[in-house]
N, C-alpha and C positions, 0 to 999 in steps of 0.2 A: 541570217534569219529572215525568211521571206515574210512579208506582211501582206495581207490581202485587204483590198478596199472593201470594208465591211459595211459601207453605207454611212449615213449621217449619224445614226445612233452610236455606233462603235467609235466613230471619230470624236464624238463629244464626251465620251466617258473616259475617265482615267483608269489606271490598272485596277483600282479598287471598285470602280464602277459607280462612284458617288459624286465626284466633282470633275469639271472639265479640266483637261491638262493645260499646261502653259502654252502660249502661242496660239496661232490660228490652226484649226483642224486641217489636215491634209485633204485636198479635194482633187482626186484623180479619177479618170474614167476607165481605168484598167488596173489590173493587179500590179503591185509594185514591191520592190525590195529596197531597203535602206543599205547603202554600201559606203564604205570609206575608201577614199583614194588619196594619194599624195599628189598635191599640186605644188609647183614652185611659187615662191612669193610673187615673182613677176607675173605669173599667170593669174593669181588671185587679184593682184592690183589691176591688171587689164580687165578682168571680169567686172570688178567693182566700178571701174571708170566707164566701161561699156554700159552697165546698168544705169549709172548716173546720167550718161549722155542720152540714152534712150528715154529716160524719164523727163529730162529737160527738153528734149526735142518734141515729144508727142504726148507727154503726160502719162504714158503707160508704164506700169511697174513690172519689170522682169527681174527676178532674182537670179543668183548664180546657178542654182539647180535648173531653172527653166532654160537658161542660155545653154548650159552644157547638154541638157536633153535635146534641145533643138538642133545643136550642132551634130550630135550623134545620129539623130533621126535624119537629118539632112544628108549625112554620109551614107546611111543605109538606103534612103530613098534614091540617091544618085545612081545606084547600081554599080558603083565603082568597084572593080575587083581588086581587093587588097590582100588576097590569099598568098601572093608571092612576096609580100613584104618581109624583109629580113630583120628589121629593127625599128625602134621608135623613130629614129632619125630618118630612116628610109620612108616610113609612113608619112611623117611630117612633110618631107620633100614631095612625095607623090600628091598629097592633098593640096599643098601650096601650088604646085604646077597646075593641077586641075582647076584651081580657083583663079589662076592667072597671076599668082604672086611670083616675084623674082627669086624667092628662096630656093636654093638648090641643095 
């Protein structure tokens, strides 16, 4: 189900339109959709450690979703052609080689 960024008013109102929802309202500058993906426990652990390290290094807070979106946008912005990728493992190896990682 795609959600549209409806501005501050719609972000502050709950489904009933009377009370604010739980948590912080989403603040995005473009339309967005909420998706569910399966990540491995080791990936979640790494994302959480990365977020903690970023916060302790420079005081800036980045959550898992922001890190994942930045990684996806970085891949898109790189112009890397991944259309010939045959599997998840192949994609991982191509990206790792492009970034200079020894993963093969």
